[in-house]
C-alpha positions as CSV (number, residue, x, y, z in Angstrom):
1,M,-0.1,0.1,0.0
2,W,3.0,2.4,0.5
3,K,4.7,1.6,-2.3
4,P,2.4,3.2,-4.8
5,V,1.9,6.4,-2.8
6,L,6.2,6.6,-2.3
7,F,6.5,6.1,-5.9
8,F,4.0,8.9,-6.8
9,S,5.3,11.7,-4.5
10,V,8.8,11.3,-5.7
11,W,7.7,11.2,-9.6
12,L,5.8,14.2,-8.8
13,N,8.4,15.6,-6.8
14,L,11.0,15.2,-9.3
15,T,9.0,16.4,-12.7
16,V,6.1,18.9,-12.0
17,P,8.9,21.4,-11.3
18,L,10.6,20.9,-14.4
19,Q,7.4,20.4,-16.2
20,L,5.7,23.9,-15.2
21,T,8.9,25.6,-15.8
22,A,8.8,24.7,-19.0
23,V,5.2,25.0,-19.7
24,F,5.6,28.7,-18.0
25,T,8.6,29.6,-20.2
26,I,6.8,28.8,-23.1
27,F,3.8,30.6,-22.3
28,Q,5.2,33.5,-20.6
29,P,3.3,36.2,-23.1
30,L,0.1,34.9,-22.5
31,L,0.4,34.8,-18.5
32,A,1.6,38.5,-18.8
33,V,-1.7,39.5,-20.2
34,D,-3.5,37.9,-17.7
35,K,-4.0,39.8,-14.4
36,N,-6.1,36.7,-12.5
37,G,-4.3,33.9,-12.6
38,I,-7.2,31.9,-14.4
39,I,-4.9,31.2,-17.4
40,M,-2.0,29.9,-15.1
41,L,-4.4,27.4,-13.5
42,G,-5.7,26.2,-16.6
43,L,-2.1,25.8,-18.0
44,L,-1.0,24.1,-14.3
45,L,-3.9,21.6,-14.8
46,L,-3.5,20.7,-18.3
47,S,0.1,20.0,-17.6
48,T,-0.2,18.0,-14.4
49,I,-3.3,15.8,-15.5
50,P,-0.9,14.1,-18.3
51,N,2.0,13.7,-15.8
52,V,-0.4,11.8,-13.3
53,Y,-1.4,9.7,-16.3
54,V,1.8,8.9,-17.1
55,A,3.2,8.2,-13.8
56,T,-0.2,5.6,-13.3
57,R,0.9,4.0,-16.3
58,I,4.5,3.6,-15.1
59,W,3.4,2.4,-12.0
60,N,1.4,-0.2,-13.4
61,R,4.3,-1.7,-15.4
62,I,6.4,-1.8,-12.2
63,E,3.8,-3.5,-10.7
64,E,3.2,-6.0,-13.2
65,K,7.0,-6.7,-13.0
66,M,6.7,-7.1,-9.3
67,Y,3.7,-9.6,-9.2
68,K,5.8,-11.7,-12.0
69,R,8.8,-12.1,-9.7
70,K,6.7,-12.6,-6.6
71,T,8.2,-9.5,-5.0
72,F,5.1,-7.3,-4.5
73,M,4.7,-7.0,-0.7
């Protein structure tokens, strides 16, 4: 039970800052116009959802390999 939580926390802590730096650098002119921060929140959601999807896919592959080796928990 703790292994998926640990994996997701490490994965997101490593990838989200890099991802947001890239996204906000690319869309900086668009963010300069927005005064409310709504566009920033939208970009945050649109960039983080695929990251969580990728992390889920990677964890499922790791879990399959662990079950095949019978090393899961």
